[in-house]
Each structure stands twice: as structure tokens, then as C-alpha cells.
Backbone as CSV, one residue per row, in Angstrom:
resi,resn,N_x,N_y,N_z,CA_x,CA_y,CA_z,C_x,C_y,C_z
1,TYR,-11.688,4.032,53.816,-10.676,3.397,54.385,-10.619,3.696,55.906
2,SER,-10.173,3.034,56.564,-10.099,3.334,58.077,-8.552,3.294,58.377
3,TRP,-8.112,4.085,59.474,-6.697,4.436,59.930,-6.540,4.670,61.301
4,TYR,-5.698,4.133,61.939,-5.236,4.751,63.514,-3.822,4.777,63.478
5,VAL,-3.076,5.107,64.469,-1.738,5.124,64.867,-1.263,4.867,66.423
6,GLN,-0.434,4.112,66.450,0.367,3.863,67.500,1.677,4.570,67.673
7,THR,2.335,5.108,68.720,3.640,5.354,68.609,4.381,4.748,69.409
8,ILE,5.812,4.596,69.002,6.636,3.881,70.250,8.091,4.582,70.164
9,ASP,8.348,5.207,71.317,9.432,6.053,71.499,10.890,5.214,71.675
10,THR,12.096,5.782,71.533,13.452,5.017,71.486,13.502,4.188,72.705
11,GLY,12.880,4.236,73.742,12.844,3.628,75.200,11.928,2.286,74.774
12,LEU,11.199,2.188,73.637,10.108,1.077,73.620,8.965,1.316,74.280
13,ALA,8.895,2.525,74.585,7.461,3.036,75.437,6.291,3.128,74.209
14,LYS,5.169,2.095,74.670,4.174,2.432,73.555,2.777,3.116,73.945
15,SER,2.525,4.292,72.881,1.604,4.962,73.281,-0.029,3.959,73.263
16,ASP,-0.944,4.591,73.671,-2.439,3.840,73.010,-2.398,4.121,71.764
17,TRP,-3.355,3.043,71.279,-3.646,3.640,69.579,-4.664,4.632,69.607
18,SER,-4.701,5.455,68.655,-5.174,6.787,68.628,-6.946,6.304,68.041
19,ALA,-7.833,6.871,68.387,-8.931,6.568,67.623,-9.112,6.724,66.510
20,ARG,-9.962,5.513,65.927,-9.792,5.214,64.492,-10.405,6.351,63.520
21,GLN,-9.791,6.678,62.668,-10.460,7.594,61.828,-10.956,6.821,60.179
22,SER,-11.596,7.537,59.529,-12.312,6.747,58.688,-12.046,8.013,57.430
23,PHE,-11.890,7.604,56.027,-12.245,8.365,55.293,-12.684,7.536,53.659
24,VAL,-13.180,8.294,52.718,-14.010,7.650,51.908,-13.068,8.565,50.402
25,THR,-12.906,7.659,49.524,-12.418,8.297,48.357,-14.013,8.405,47.196
26,THR,-13.749,9.276,46.603,-15.002,9.334,45.749,-14.427,9.302,44.477
27,GLY,-14.826,8.243,43.440,-14.502,8.173,42.171,-13.378,7.445,41.740
28,ASP,-12.849,7.458,40.714,-11.835,6.531,40.296,-10.290,7.060,40.490
29,VAL,-9.541,6.475,41.056,-8.299,6.836,41.712,-7.432,6.127,40.994
30,ASP,-7.619,4.997,40.139,-6.601,4.169,39.952,-6.085,4.330,38.458
31,LYS,-4.878,4.247,38.214,-4.686,4.380,36.592,-4.663,3.223,36.043
32,PRO,-5.155,3.565,34.566,-5.375,2.487,33.640,-4.221,1.173,33.943
33,ASN,-4.262,0.180,33.540,-3.507,-0.937,33.546,-3.111,-1.020,31.748
34,VAL,-1.742,-0.976,31.277,-1.991,-0.853,30.014,-0.785,-2.238,29.698
35,THR,-0.986,-3.050,28.848,-0.313,-4.206,28.454,0.045,-4.254,26.766
36,LEU,0.993,-4.051,26.347,1.535,-4.333,25.131,1.183,-5.313,24.587
37,GLN,0.428,-5.660,23.262,0.043,-7.175,22.721,0.910,-7.382,21.649
38,GLU,0.707,-6.261,20.654,1.426,-6.774,19.210,1.658,-5.188,18.561
39,PRO,3.003,-5.190,18.156,3.759,-6.403,17.583,4.674,-6.621,19.031
40,SER,5.027,-8.129,18.871,5.486,-8.525,20.116,7.012,-7.939,20.246
41,PRO,7.644,-7.953,21.259,8.925,-7.207,21.633,10.323,-7.649,20.708
42,ASN,10.712,-6.592,19.974,11.661,-6.855,19.402,11.583,-7.586,17.880
43,ASN,10.617,-7.527,17.666,10.088,-8.488,16.423,10.559,-7.648,15.072
44,THR,10.929,-8.482,14.436,11.562,-8.105,13.152,10.091,-8.597,11.959
45,PHE,9.836,-7.534,11.320,8.831,-7.729,10.145,9.509,-7.682,8.785
46,HIS,9.122,-8.835,8.075,9.435,-8.961,6.946,8.207,-9.180,6.328
47,THR,7.704,-8.169,5.334,6.387,-8.458,4.711,6.489,-7.202,3.704
48,THR,5.441,-7.577,2.738,5.063,-6.718,1.608,3.720,-5.895,2.009
49,ASN,3.148,-6.256,3.165,1.989,-5.765,3.399,2.451,-4.434,4.150
50,PRO,1.477,-3.135,3.565,2.214,-1.930,4.071,1.449,-1.721,5.484
51,TYR,0.543,-2.569,5.971,-0.456,-2.124,7.011,0.101,-2.947,8.458
52,PHE,0.394,-2.375,9.437,0.838,-2.829,10.470,-0.283,-2.890,11.724
53,ILE,-0.379,-3.814,12.429,-1.221,-3.750,13.461,-0.616,-3.419,14.918
54,PHE,-1.114,-2.343,15.694,-0.567,-2.305,16.856,-1.668,-2.143,17.989
55,ASN,-1.675,-3.293,19.233,-2.623,-3.709,19.679,-2.270,-3.568,21.520
56,ALA,-2.838,-3.082,21.784,-2.576,-3.105,23.729,-4.198,-3.167,24.233
57,SER,-4.068,-4.132,25.511,-4.667,-4.223,26.551,-4.883,-3.225,27.413
58,VAL,-5.936,-2.601,27.587,-6.438,-1.242,28.800,-7.633,-1.794,29.606
59,ILE,-6.717,-1.771,31.099,-7.774,-2.315,31.802,-8.139,-1.278,32.919
60,ASP,-9.148,-0.659,32.851,-9.808,0.322,33.730,-11.262,0.378,33.942
61,VAL,-11.862,1.279,34.623,-13.072,1.417,35.035,-14.032,2.166,33.821
62,ASN,-13.453,3.090,33.664,-13.863,4.071,32.618,-12.822,4.717,31.645
63,PRO,-12.146,3.748,30.837,-10.873,4.310,30.110,-11.641,5.306,29.014
64,ASN,-11.087,6.374,28.900,-11.360,7.783,28.206,-10.872,7.602,26.654
65,ASN,-9.472,7.663,26.477,-8.884,7.701,25.402,-7.434,6.921,25.473
66,VAL,-7.270,6.433,24.438,-5.905,5.387,24.382,-5.089,5.910,23.208
67,SER,-3.852,6.322,23.456,-3.156,7.040,22.116,-2.108,6.120,21.835
68,LEU,-1.843,6.090,20.730,-0.844,5.482,20.282,0.525,6.484,19.952
69,TYR,1.709,6.174,20.619,2.726,7.063,20.218,3.942,6.274,19.748
70,ALA,4.484,6.865,18.544,5.608,6.055,17.868,6.644,6.499,17.228
71,ASP,7.608,6.291,17.123,8.997,7.071,16.616,9.014,6.480,15.057
72,PHE,7.963,7.048,14.343,7.927,6.821,12.800,8.746,7.742,12.030
73,ASN,9.306,8.803,12.388,9.942,9.620,11.692,11.216,10.648,12.395
74,GLY,11.483,9.883,13.474,12.733,10.516,14.006,12.128,11.342,15.503
75,THR,10.818,11.468,15.668,10.584,12.142,16.881,9.265,11.491,17.433
76,LEU,8.822,11.359,18.554,7.658,10.923,19.168,6.355,11.680,18.975
77,ILE,5.647,11.324,18.248,4.375,11.999,17.870,3.206,10.973,17.957
78,VAL,2.077,11.763,18.350,0.695,11.013,18.541,0.342,10.650,17.173
79,ASN,0.112,9.457,16.916,-0.354,8.487,15.454,-1.820,8.502,15.519
80,GLU,-2.204,8.531,16.485,-3.737,8.040,16.635,-4.167,7.926,17.917
81,THR,-5.463,8.496,18.260,-6.075,8.151,19.644,-7.523,7.427,19.598
82,ASN,-7.732,6.214,20.159,-8.846,5.379,19.960,-9.600,5.472,21.508
83,SER,-10.922,5.981,21.540,-11.442,5.882,22.642,-12.798,4.884,22.679
84,SER,-12.752,3.813,21.781,-13.646,3.068,21.953,-12.943,1.485,21.453
85,GLY,-12.398,1.098,22.839,-12.062,-0.194,22.563,-13.078,-1.351,22.495
86,ILE,-12.589,-2.499,22.444,-13.518,-3.795,22.188,-12.915,-4.817,23.111
87,ASN,-13.703,-5.163,24.458,-13.333,-5.941,25.358,-12.046,-5.646,25.762
88,SER,-11.939,-4.505,26.107,-10.339,-3.792,26.852,-9.124,-3.875,25.611
89,ASN,-9.638,-4.089,24.662,-8.309,-4.287,23.444,-8.383,-3.142,22.495
90,TYR,-7.380,-2.352,22.564,-7.409,-1.181,21.402,-6.483,-1.632,20.456
91,THR,-7.022,-1.305,19.290,-6.147,-1.707,18.349,-6.227,-0.522,16.973
92,PHE,-4.672,-0.448,16.711,-4.359,0.694,15.672,-3.811,0.023,14.417
93,THR,-4.374,0.347,13.153,-3.647,-0.061,12.088,-3.074,1.077,11.566
94,LYS,-1.861,0.857,10.929,-1.095,2.193,10.298,-0.641,1.668,8.943
95,ASN,-0.496,2.397,8.022,0.146,2.214,6.711,1.525,2.716,7.014
96,LEU,2.369,2.015,6.845,3.848,2.018,6.883,4.678,2.172,5.730
97,THR,4.151,2.489,4.414,4.500,2.432,3.340,5.834,3.303,3.222
98,ASN,5.549,4.651,3.866,6.505,5.634,3.445,8.016,5.435,4.694
99,LEU,7.775,4.349,5.228,9.006,4.040,6.142,10.354,3.246,5.546
100,ASN,11.309,3.564,5.903,12.584,2.833,5.497,12.476,1.679,6.231
101,ASP,13.335,0.800,6.186,13.497,-0.571,7.120,14.506,-0.068,8.090
102,SER,13.823,-0.183,9.276,15.036,0.315,10.427,14.311,-0.110,11.480
103,LEU,14.840,0.434,12.700,14.544,-0.063,14.038,13.188,1.279,14.498
104,TYR,11.881,0.589,14.817,11.319,1.649,15.173,10.725,1.479,16.705
105,GLN,10.366,2.370,17.679,10.105,2.582,18.988,8.428,2.866,18.984
106,TRP,7.368,2.126,19.846,6.427,2.281,20.038,6.003,2.482,21.568
107,TYR,4.630,3.137,22.149,4.091,2.750,23.140,2.748,2.987,23.257
108,ILE,1.843,2.786,24.217,0.393,3.106,24.268,0.092,4.626,25.584
109,TYR,-0.351,5.225,25.569,-0.612,6.063,26.788,-2.393,6.343,26.794
110,ALA,-2.732,5.694,28.035,-4.207,5.658,28.180,-4.380,6.632,29.355
111,CYS,-5.689,7.107,29.291,-6.179,8.177,30.242,-7.698,7.546,30.531
112,ASP,-8.322,7.793,31.935,-9.593,7.444,32.101,-10.240,8.825,32.157
113,ASP,-11.708,8.655,32.713,-12.708,9.511,32.644,-12.410,10.753,33.676
114,ASN,-11.416,10.158,34.693,-10.864,10.832,35.910,-9.346,11.613,35.756
115,SER,-9.150,11.617,34.223,-7.457,12.249,34.260,-6.469,11.215,34.882
116,ASN,-7.015,10.011,34.940,-5.629,9.052,35.699,-4.963,8.553,34.222
117,CYS,-3.741,8.826,34.086,-3.353,8.320,32.997,-2.020,7.651,33.307
118,GLN,-1.603,6.509,32.477,-0.668,5.559,32.477,-0.164,5.267,31.009
119,SER,1.239,5.196,31.021,2.182,4.920,30.000,2.265,3.329,29.761
120,SER,2.440,2.762,28.711,2.666,1.336,28.757,4.490,0.856,28.841
121,GLY,5.188,1.688,28.693,6.598,1.769,28.629,6.744,1.183,26.885
122,SER,7.873,1.634,26.488,8.082,1.676,25.047,8.736,0.126,24.546
123,ARG,8.360,-0.280,23.244,8.586,-1.516,22.779,9.341,-1.127,21.449
124,ASN,10.292,-1.862,21.006,10.619,-1.981,19.663,10.335,-2.913,18.420
125,PHE,10.334,-2.405,17.339,10.524,-3.392,16.398,11.192,-2.998,15.335
126,TYR,11.754,-3.974,14.373,12.471,-3.622,13.254,11.662,-4.141,12.080
127,LEU,11.569,-3.000,11.354,10.878,-3.184,9.764,11.926,-3.568,8.876
128,ASP,11.556,-4.827,8.385,12.429,-5.242,7.282,11.488,-5.770,6.091
129,ARG,11.426,-4.832,5.075,10.675,-5.533,3.832,11.488,-6.032,2.744
130,ALA,12.970,-5.898,2.882,13.790,-6.135,1.820,14.167,-7.564,1.832
131,TYR,13.959,-8.061,0.684,14.040,-9.549,0.498,15.571,-9.936,0.281
132,PRO,16.024,-10.734,0.999,17.389,-11.464,0.876,17.842,-11.707,-0.787
133,ILE,19.225,-11.367,-1.081,19.498,-11.450,-1.988,20.661,-12.324,-2.231
134,VAL,20.643,-13.267,-2.917,21.504,-14.484,-2.976,22.341,-14.521,-3.913
135,SER,23.820,-14.396,-3.910,24.676,-14.728,-4.766,25.522,-15.928,-4.841
136,LEU,25.489,-16.836,-6.098,25.981,-17.917,-5.676,27.435,-17.632,-6.334
137,ILE,28.604,-18.469,-5.689,30.000,-18.363,-6.049,30.368,-19.356,-6.356
138,SER,30.481,-20.412,-6.206,31.293,-21.723,-6.479,30.197,-22.975,-6.000
139,PRO,30.053,-23.836,-6.934,30.820,-23.955,-8.075,30.128,-23.303,-9.068
140,SER,30.940,-22.580,-9.932,29.842,-21.731,-10.801,29.079,-22.736,-12.046
141,ASN,28.202,-22.155,-12.680,26.987,-22.657,-13.460,27.780,-23.430,-14.387
142,SER,27.307,-24.767,-14.724,28.042,-25.669,-15.751,29.337,-25.887,-15.618
143,SER,30.087,-25.872,-14.490,31.129,-26.188,-14.194,31.470,-27.420,-13.981
144,THR,32.428,-28.384,-14.309,32.600,-29.875,-13.958,33.754,-30.165,-13.055
145,SER,33.631,-30.930,-12.534,34.858,-31.426,-11.273,34.900,-32.608,-11.281
146,THR,36.437,-33.143,-11.238,36.582,-34.592,-10.967,36.692,-34.931,-9.256
147,SER,36.750,-33.874,-8.352,36.843,-34.145,-6.792,35.401,-34.732,-6.661
148,ALA,35.669,-35.744,-5.610,34.495,-36.436,-5.102,33.748,-35.316,-3.889
149,SER,34.530,-34.294,-3.657,33.973,-33.346,-2.682,33.767,-32.121,-3.107
150,VAL,32.507,-31.471,-3.053,32.353,-30.253,-3.690,31.697,-29.230,-2.467
151,THR,32.437,-27.871,-2.532,32.173,-27.065,-1.493,31.463,-25.914,-2.063
152,PHE,30.063,-25.845,-1.526,29.365,-24.652,-2.186,29.380,-23.436,-1.393
153,GLU,29.754,-22.428,-2.248,29.636,-21.061,-1.487,28.425,-20.057,-2.084
154,TYR,28.411,-19.174,-1.200,26.983,-18.173,-1.670,27.438,-16.848,-0.557
155,ASN,26.828,-15.885,-1.307,26.713,-14.536,-0.155,25.198,-14.308,-0.231
156,VAL,24.812,-13.727,1.039,23.377,-13.261,0.989,23.794,-11.958,1.741
157,SER,22.727,-11.057,0.985,22.870,-9.656,1.538,21.437,-9.575,2.283
158,ASP,21.258,-9.216,3.409,20.339,-9.066,4.267,20.627,-8.612,5.682
159,THR,19.894,-8.050,6.357,20.040,-7.829,7.919,19.757,-8.971,8.859
160,ASP,18.712,-9.657,8.750,18.610,-10.715,9.525,17.798,-11.997,8.925
161,ILE,19.062,-12.727,8.647,18.781,-14.062,7.879,18.345,-15.136,9.157
162,ALA,17.111,-15.642,8.743,16.757,-16.772,9.740,17.329,-17.978,9.306
163,ASN,17.581,-18.468,8.191,18.000,-19.728,7.503,18.342,-19.701,6.056
164,CYS,19.219,-20.328,5.754,19.631,-20.811,4.107,19.628,-22.320,4.040
165,SER,18.884,-22.387,2.827,18.790,-23.908,2.517,19.880,-24.185,1.131
166,LEU,20.302,-25.238,1.164,20.861,-26.069,0.035,20.123,-27.152,-0.522
167,ILE,19.672,-26.944,-1.874,18.779,-28.008,-2.536,19.529,-28.139,-3.847
């Protein structure tokens, strides 16, 4: 890098430019660039599959280790460290069968060979493995009506309903 200085005082008088100086940085001084991929922001999962995939892109000259931090039990803990990504992608597969349906937080922390480290920032996801329960209210089963108009009523128990269909 090259640098030099010129000074201007309050009366707007300028000095000459100083002699040009130069310096060299050795090694890698840049922090890794971490981008979270999956699960998507504030995504809700409704699945019977106990395995979840966490994925991040880490761009750096010499990434050394990439760690998944997650709030899976009320405190942030290191769940896994990966030191061999493929094409700058780091994937963590976690078995979450022991977790309750709830909101969880995760992030990636990456370091390179020169101890330059960077956090991705956190992302949330909601684990929802409970299937909706539908209770039919009216009309009751095998009932008859003389009205030309029928009102269908039901209750659904679940935290995140995408849609209901009447057939």
C-alpha cells in the first residue's frame, strides 16, 4: 500500500504533500465472508424427518474451521465444527428428535488459518412436527337439514396453519 499526507490549516493554507510511503501486509488479513443458506430465515419445519441440514457459504483464502452454534437446549453451544467444506459450502446435519416444537436460533462462526474470524449473525427457525388436529363441529355426522344453506364449522389445533380445505 502507498500513502502520503497533505495538511490544510483553518486559514485554508495547504502544505506540500509529504513523501510517499509504502508498506506491505503479509499474510491474510481479511475475515471470512459467511452467508447462511439453510434453513431459510424464520422458516417453519413440519416434518417427521429427525435430521435437519444447516448450510452456510464461507468465502476465504484459507478457511480453517467453521462452527455451527445453535440454541438447541436454552444456551448457545458449539454443536459441530467442520474444517472441510466443499466449494465453499459447509453443511451440518443434526438429529433433532429430542427437541420440542419451539423457536430455535442458530449461526455460523468461521475462522481462517490466520485467526481471522467472522460470525454470520443469527437466524431463527420454528420446529413444528405436530400435525394439525381437525375437529368437525357442524353439521354433525348423519344429520339432516331442510335449509338450502349449510354452514360448516370446525376447529383446528396447531400453531401455524397454512390452509384448510373443505371437500
